[in-house]
C-alpha positions as CSV (number, residue, x, y, z in Angstrom):
1,M,-8.4,15.7,22.1
2,K,-9.6,11.9,21.1
3,L,-6.2,10.0,21.4
4,P,-4.9,8.0,18.0
5,S,-6.9,4.9,18.2
6,Y,-5.9,0.8,18.6
7,S,-5.8,0.2,14.9
8,H,-6.0,-3.5,12.8
9,H,-3.2,-3.8,9.8
10,K,-5.0,-6.5,7.8
11,A,-2.4,-7.0,5.5
12,T,0.2,-8.1,8.6
13,G,-1.9,-8.9,10.8
14,Q,-0.5,-6.5,13.5
15,A,-2.0,-3.5,15.5
16,Y,-0.6,-0.4,15.5
17,V,-0.9,3.3,16.6
18,R,-0.5,6.7,14.3
19,L,1.5,9.4,16.0
20,N,3.2,12.1,14.6
21,G,2.4,11.0,11.3
22,K,4.6,7.5,11.7
23,F,2.9,3.9,12.5
24,V,4.2,2.4,15.5
25,Y,3.2,-1.5,15.3
26,L,2.6,-3.4,19.0
27,G,2.5,-6.7,17.7
28,K,-0.1,-9.0,16.7
29,Y,-4.0,-7.7,16.8
30,G,-5.8,-8.6,19.4
31,T,-3.7,-9.9,22.1
32,D,-2.8,-8.6,25.6
33,E,0.1,-8.1,25.2
34,S,-0.1,-5.3,22.1
35,R,-3.2,-4.0,24.3
36,A,-0.7,-3.2,27.1
37,K,2.0,-2.2,24.8
38,Y,-0.3,0.4,22.9
39,E,-1.0,1.6,26.4
40,R,2.8,1.8,27.3
41,V,3.3,4.0,23.7
42,I,0.6,6.6,24.0
43,G,1.5,7.0,28.2
44,A,5.0,8.1,26.6
45,W,3.3,9.8,23.8
46,L,1.6,12.2,26.3
47,A,4.4,12.5,28.9
48,N,6.8,14.1,25.9
49,D,3.9,16.4,25.2
50,R,2.6,14.3,22.2
51,Q,5.9,13.4,20.7
52,L,7.1,10.3,19.5
53,S,10.1,8.9,22.4
54,E,13.7,7.8,21.1
55,E,12.7,4.5,23.1
56,E,13.4,1.0,21.6
57,D,9.7,0.1,21.8
58,T,8.1,3.4,19.8
59,K,10.2,3.1,16.7
60,P,7.8,2.5,13.5
61,G,8.3,-0.8,12.2
62,T,10.3,-2.3,14.9
63,T,8.2,-5.7,15.2
64,L,7.6,-6.2,11.4
65,T,9.3,-9.4,10.1
66,V,9.7,-9.9,6.3
67,D,7.0,-11.3,5.3
68,Q,4.9,-8.8,6.8
69,L,6.6,-5.9,5.3
70,F,5.9,-7.9,2.1
71,A,2.5,-8.2,2.5
72,C,2.5,-4.3,2.9
73,Y,4.4,-4.0,-0.3
74,L,2.0,-6.1,-2.4
75,E,-1.1,-3.7,-1.4
76,H,1.5,-0.9,-2.7
77,C,2.1,-3.2,-6.0
78,K,-1.5,-4.2,-6.3
79,N,-2.8,-0.6,-7.1
80,Y,0.7,0.6,-8.9
81,Y,1.2,-2.3,-11.0
82,R,-1.9,-2.0,-13.1
83,R,-3.0,-1.7,-16.8
84,N,-5.9,-0.8,-18.5
85,G,-7.6,-1.3,-14.9
86,E,-6.1,-4.8,-14.0
87,P,-2.7,-6.0,-12.2
88,T,0.1,-7.1,-14.5
89,Q,2.5,-9.9,-15.0
90,E,4.8,-8.0,-12.6
91,Y,2.6,-7.9,-9.5
92,Q,1.7,-11.7,-10.2
93,S,5.7,-11.9,-10.5
94,H,5.7,-10.3,-6.9
95,V,2.9,-12.9,-5.4
96,Y,5.1,-15.1,-6.4
97,L,8.3,-14.3,-5.1
98,R,6.7,-13.9,-1.5
99,N,6.0,-17.6,-1.1
100,K,9.9,-18.2,-2.4
101,I,11.8,-16.2,0.5
102,S,10.5,-18.8,3.8
103,S,14.0,-18.7,4.6
104,I,13.8,-15.4,5.5
105,A,10.4,-14.4,6.0
106,N,10.5,-14.6,9.8
107,L,13.3,-12.5,10.3
108,P,12.7,-9.2,11.5
109,A,12.5,-6.8,8.9
110,D,15.3,-4.3,10.3
111,K,17.5,-7.2,10.5
112,L,18.0,-8.3,6.9
113,T,21.4,-8.3,5.8
114,P,23.2,-8.6,2.3
115,S,24.6,-12.3,3.3
116,A,21.1,-13.5,4.3
117,I,20.0,-12.7,0.7
118,D,23.4,-14.4,-0.3
119,G,22.4,-17.4,1.5
120,L,18.5,-17.2,-0.3
121,R,20.3,-17.1,-3.8
122,Q,22.3,-19.9,-3.3
123,K,19.2,-21.5,-2.5
124,W,17.3,-20.6,-5.3
125,I,20.5,-21.8,-7.5
126,A,20.3,-25.3,-5.5
127,I,16.8,-25.9,-6.7
128,G,17.4,-24.4,-10.6
129,N,16.0,-21.0,-10.6
130,S,17.8,-19.0,-13.7
131,R,20.3,-16.2,-12.9
132,K,18.0,-14.0,-14.9
133,F,15.3,-14.8,-12.0
134,I,17.4,-14.8,-9.3
135,N,18.6,-11.5,-10.2
136,K,15.3,-10.1,-10.7
137,S,14.0,-11.6,-7.1
138,A,16.7,-9.8,-5.6
139,G,16.0,-6.8,-7.5
140,R,12.6,-6.8,-6.2
141,I,13.2,-7.3,-2.4
142,T,15.8,-4.2,-2.6
143,R,13.1,-2.1,-3.6
144,M,10.7,-3.4,-1.6
145,Y,13.1,-2.3,1.4
146,K,13.0,1.3,-0.3
147,W,9.4,1.4,-0.1
148,G,9.8,0.4,2.9
149,V,11.8,3.4,4.1
150,E,9.6,5.8,2.1
151,K,6.7,4.4,4.4
152,E,8.8,4.4,7.9
153,L,8.5,1.2,8.0
154,V,12.0,-0.3,8.1
155,S,15.7,1.7,8.6
156,P,17.4,3.5,5.6
157,Q,20.0,1.5,7.1
158,V,19.2,-1.7,6.0
159,W,18.1,-0.4,2.9
160,Q,21.7,1.1,2.1
161,K,23.0,-2.5,2.8
162,L,20.9,-4.7,0.7
163,T,21.8,-1.8,-2.6
164,A,25.7,-2.8,-2.2
165,I,24.1,-6.7,-3.6
166,S,25.9,-7.3,-7.0
167,G,23.7,-9.5,-9.5
168,L,25.2,-12.7,-10.6
169,K,27.6,-12.6,-13.5
170,A,27.1,-14.8,-16.6
171,G,30.4,-17.4,-16.2
172,R,30.7,-16.7,-12.7
173,T,28.2,-18.4,-10.9
174,N,26.4,-21.6,-10.7
175,A,23.3,-20.4,-11.7
176,R,21.8,-21.8,-14.8
177,D,21.2,-19.4,-18.1
178,P,18.5,-21.1,-20.0
179,D,18.5,-21.6,-23.2
180,P,18.2,-19.2,-26.1
181,I,14.5,-19.1,-26.8
182,Q,14.3,-20.9,-30.5
183,P,11.3,-20.7,-33.5
184,V,9.1,-23.1,-33.8
185,E,8.7,-24.7,-36.8
186,D,5.8,-24.2,-38.9
187,A,4.6,-27.8,-39.5
188,V,4.7,-28.1,-35.6
189,V,2.1,-25.5,-35.2
190,D,0.0,-26.5,-38.1
191,A,-0.3,-29.9,-36.5
192,A,-1.3,-28.2,-32.4
193,V,-4.0,-25.8,-34.6
194,E,-6.0,-28.7,-35.7
195,H,-6.8,-29.9,-31.4
196,M,-7.7,-25.9,-31.0
197,P,-10.9,-24.2,-30.4
198,N,-11.3,-21.6,-33.5
199,D,-10.5,-18.5,-31.6
200,L,-7.4,-20.1,-30.0
201,A,-6.1,-20.9,-33.0
202,A,-6.4,-18.4,-35.2
203,M,-4.9,-16.0,-32.5
204,L,-1.9,-18.4,-33.0
205,R,-1.9,-18.1,-36.5
206,I,-1.9,-14.2,-36.3
207,Q,0.3,-14.0,-33.8
208,R,3.1,-15.9,-36.2
209,L,2.2,-13.7,-39.6
210,T,2.6,-10.6,-37.7
211,G,5.5,-11.1,-34.6
212,A,3.1,-9.5,-32.1
213,R,3.6,-10.7,-28.5
214,P,0.6,-13.1,-26.7
215,G,-0.3,-9.8,-24.4
216,E,-0.8,-7.9,-27.3
217,L,-3.7,-10.2,-29.4
218,W,-5.2,-10.4,-25.6
219,I,-6.3,-7.0,-25.5
220,M,-6.8,-6.2,-29.1
221,H,-10.7,-5.1,-29.6
222,P,-12.3,-4.5,-33.1
223,G,-11.8,-0.4,-32.4
224,D,-8.3,-0.2,-32.3
225,I,-7.5,-2.0,-35.6
226,D,-6.8,1.0,-38.7
227,R,-8.1,-0.7,-41.6
228,S,-8.4,2.5,-44.1
229,G,-4.8,0.9,-45.9
230,D,-4.5,-2.5,-47.9
231,V,-2.5,-2.9,-44.5
232,W,-4.1,-2.4,-41.2
233,T,-2.5,-1.4,-38.3
234,Y,-3.0,-2.1,-34.7
235,V,-1.5,0.0,-31.8
236,P,-2.3,-2.0,-28.4
237,R,-3.7,0.0,-25.7
238,A,-0.7,-0.9,-23.8
239,H,2.3,-3.1,-24.3
240,K,5.7,-3.9,-23.1
241,T,7.7,-0.6,-23.1
242,Q,4.8,1.4,-22.9
243,H,6.4,2.9,-19.8
244,H,9.3,4.1,-21.7
245,G,7.0,6.9,-24.0
246,K,7.4,4.2,-27.3
247,R,4.8,3.8,-29.2
248,R,4.2,0.1,-30.7
249,V,2.6,-0.3,-34.5
250,I,1.5,-3.8,-35.2
251,W,1.1,-4.3,-39.3
252,I,-1.9,-6.6,-39.9
253,G,-1.3,-8.2,-43.6
254,P,-3.2,-9.8,-46.1
255,K,-3.4,-13.4,-44.3
256,A,-4.0,-11.9,-40.8
257,Q,-6.6,-9.7,-41.9
258,R,-8.7,-12.8,-43.3
259,L,-7.8,-14.5,-39.8
260,L,-9.1,-11.6,-37.7
261,L,-12.0,-10.6,-40.2
262,P,-14.7,-12.5,-37.8
263,Y,-13.7,-11.7,-35.1
264,L,-14.4,-7.8,-36.2
265,L,-17.7,-8.4,-35.9
266,R,-18.1,-7.8,-32.4
267,A,-18.7,-4.8,-30.4
268,A,-15.7,-1.9,-31.1
269,D,-15.1,-1.4,-27.3
270,E,-15.1,-6.1,-26.6
271,L,-11.9,-8.2,-27.0
272,C,-11.6,-9.7,-30.3
273,F,-10.5,-13.0,-28.6
274,R,-11.5,-15.1,-25.7
275,R,-11.3,-18.4,-23.4
276,P,-13.7,-21.0,-24.4
277,S,-14.9,-19.8,-20.4
278,G,-15.6,-16.3,-21.9
279,K,-12.3,-15.1,-19.5
280,P,-10.1,-12.7,-21.0
281,W,-6.9,-14.9,-22.1
282,D,-3.4,-14.4,-19.7
283,R,-0.3,-15.8,-20.1
284,H,-0.9,-19.1,-18.0
285,A,-3.9,-19.9,-19.6
286,Y,-2.4,-19.5,-23.4
287,R,0.4,-21.3,-22.6
288,E,-1.5,-24.3,-21.1
289,A,-3.7,-24.3,-23.9
290,V,-1.2,-24.2,-26.6
291,H,0.9,-27.2,-24.6
292,L,-2.3,-29.2,-24.6
293,A,-2.8,-29.2,-28.1
294,C,0.5,-30.6,-29.2
295,K,0.0,-32.9,-26.4
296,Y,-3.0,-34.2,-27.9
297,A,-1.0,-33.9,-31.8
298,K,1.9,-35.4,-30.2
299,V,4.3,-32.9,-31.6
300,E,6.6,-31.6,-29.3
301,K,6.1,-28.9,-26.9
302,F,6.4,-25.4,-27.8
303,N,5.7,-22.0,-25.8
304,P,3.6,-19.0,-27.9
305,N,6.6,-16.6,-27.7
306,Q,7.9,-19.1,-29.8
307,L,5.9,-17.9,-32.9
308,R,7.6,-14.1,-32.1
309,H,10.6,-15.8,-32.7
310,S,9.5,-17.8,-35.5
311,A,8.3,-13.9,-37.1
312,G,11.4,-12.2,-36.8
313,T,14.0,-15.4,-38.0
314,E,11.8,-15.1,-41.3
315,V,11.6,-11.8,-41.3
316,R,15.3,-11.4,-41.0
317,K,16.1,-13.7,-43.6
318,R,13.8,-11.9,-46.1
319,F,14.5,-8.1,-45.3
320,G,17.5,-7.9,-43.1
321,L,18.1,-7.3,-39.3
322,D,16.2,-3.4,-39.6
323,G,13.1,-5.6,-41.6
324,A,13.0,-7.9,-38.5
325,Q,13.8,-4.4,-36.0
326,T,10.7,-2.7,-37.8
327,L,8.2,-5.8,-37.1
328,L,8.8,-6.7,-33.8
329,G,9.1,-2.9,-32.1
330,H,12.6,-2.9,-30.8
331,S,14.4,0.1,-30.3
332,H,17.6,-1.4,-31.0
333,A,19.2,-4.0,-32.6
334,D,21.2,-5.9,-30.8
335,V,17.4,-6.9,-29.0
336,T,16.1,-8.2,-32.3
337,Q,19.6,-10.3,-32.3
338,V,17.7,-12.5,-29.6
339,Y,14.8,-13.1,-31.9
340,A,15.9,-13.8,-35.5
341,E,19.2,-15.8,-36.8
342,V,11.9,2.2,-38.2
343,D,9.5,3.4,-40.5
344,N,5.9,2.7,-41.7
345,A,6.5,2.5,-44.7
346,K,8.9,-0.7,-44.0
347,G,6.6,-2.3,-41.6
348,A,3.5,-2.0,-44.3
349,M,5.5,-3.5,-47.0
350,I,6.6,-6.3,-45.1
351,A,3.0,-7.4,-43.9
352,R,1.9,-7.0,-47.7
353,E,4.5,-9.9,-48.2
354,I,4.4,-12.0,-45.3
355,G,1.4,-11.5,-43.7
């Protein structure tokens, strides 16, 4: 019978051999040390009637560092966090996080402790990262270890210890809480729009009128718009709460219709809006383009998400909290409160009046 092969795990740069369905890591691929370990492990495996022994050097994953485990996990994330065939922002957040863990990156993966994570959190606090970012990042590391246990790359004990980490509580930590997102004055938007390409200007104004999230406009196609009524409806192919089984409807009133109409002349399955380069919009490109226009207009810089707050604030003043909740697509009123100081008829009525 053919012996299991000496193999290369490209994500970590390690050599490994798979025995009885488990990955045994051997050290850096191509080195004499890793090849010698391969021979030792195979010899012990054969002597044990083709079963893994309990010796330390044959336990899967014992030589992985935290960074190497992260590299493996990113391969999983790239396929898991996908929408419409493209990696989502959650995947990009994991890529960013990998560059923020240098103080623990070279630790053996099985030696990571809650105190090491706490030390990492203190570094993040010291450089000004927000409490929300820190809690989300610690949670992502713990989920990575849960995945590592499933793939038999780390021991269950280390993951169990990490689950004991509590999130930083508001008012009980030095980590900063960002200021609430504020609406942006329409006069500021009007000034910035004068320095934007037509596509970007239209997208920004439509966002202000409809309360749509930026990402819901980037993926809009002419075929997604139902124009059968006086108020059009748009159901995004993907949205923030899709994984919770929620349905998102965006109502498009007369003002937004006039802005959108030229972009509906494109093929039904073509994107309505693209960057001047022809590439699709993304969060970073959209924000940077808006910031640049603000600079040219010599107005205070604002972020695109503030337009959603502006729409929510206006609607709440005119139609109440439940009206804002309907327009913004929130399941709970307490979420809407963040955006503003469900039924189809109400959404259409609001859009008919303001959008």
